[in-house]
C-alpha positions in Angstrom: 0.1 -0.1 0.0 1.4 3.2 -1.0 1.4 6.5 1.2 -0.5 8.3 -1.6 -3.4 5.8 -1.7 -3.8 6.2 2.2 -3.8 9.9 2.1 -6.6 9.9 -0.7 -8.8 7.8 1.8 -11.4 9.5 4.1 -11.5 9.0 7.9 -14.2 6.2 7.6 -12.2 4.4 4.9 -9.1 4.7 7.1 -10.9 3.0 9.9 -12.4 0.3 7.7 -8.8 -0.4 6.2 -7.2 -0.5 9.7 -9.8 -3.1 10.7 -9.1 -5.2 7.7 -5.2 -4.9 8.3 -5.7 -5.9 12.0 -7.9 -8.8 10.9 -5.1 -10.0 8.2 -2.3 -9.4 10.9 -4.3 -11.8 13.3 -4.7 -14.4 10.6 -1.0 -14.2 9.6 0.0 -14.7 13.2 -2.3 -17.7 13.5 -0.8 -19.3 10.3 2.7 -18.7 11.6 1.8 -20.5 14.9 0.5 -23.4 13.1 3.3 -23.6 10.7 1.0 -22.9 7.4 2.5 -19.4 6.7 4.1 -19.3 3.2 4.9 -15.6 2.9 6.7 -14.5 6.0 7.6 -11.1 4.6 3.8 -10.4 4.4 3.6 -10.1 8.2 6.2 -7.1 8.1 4.4 -5.5 5.2 1.0 -5.6 7.1 2.6 -4.4 10.4 4.0 -1.3 8.4 0.9 -0.6 6.5 -1.0 -0.5 10.0 1.4 2.1 11.3 1.1 4.1 8.0 -2.7 4.1 8.3 -2.6 5.2 12.0 -0.1 7.9 11.3 -2.1 9.4 8.5 -5.2 9.0 10.5 -3.7 10.9 13.4 -2.4 13.6 11.1 -5.9 13.9 9.4 -7.6 14.2 13.0 -5.0 16.8 14.1 -5.5 18.9 11.1 -9.4 18.9 11.7 -9.1 20.0 15.2 -6.6 22.7 14.5 
């Protein structure tokens, strides 16, 4: 996921994307624990995407209050 894509999202879309990413992160952790995980790099990508979404959501919230 690119930063420009995340910047284009509304706050509601960011919340939905964050929920989707957290669900995917849970599933990846579960797959890792059971030995079924094939793409181990995806865990790192999802974690960074979550951080990216949270950061931009916080920036938009701060811009809305200021």
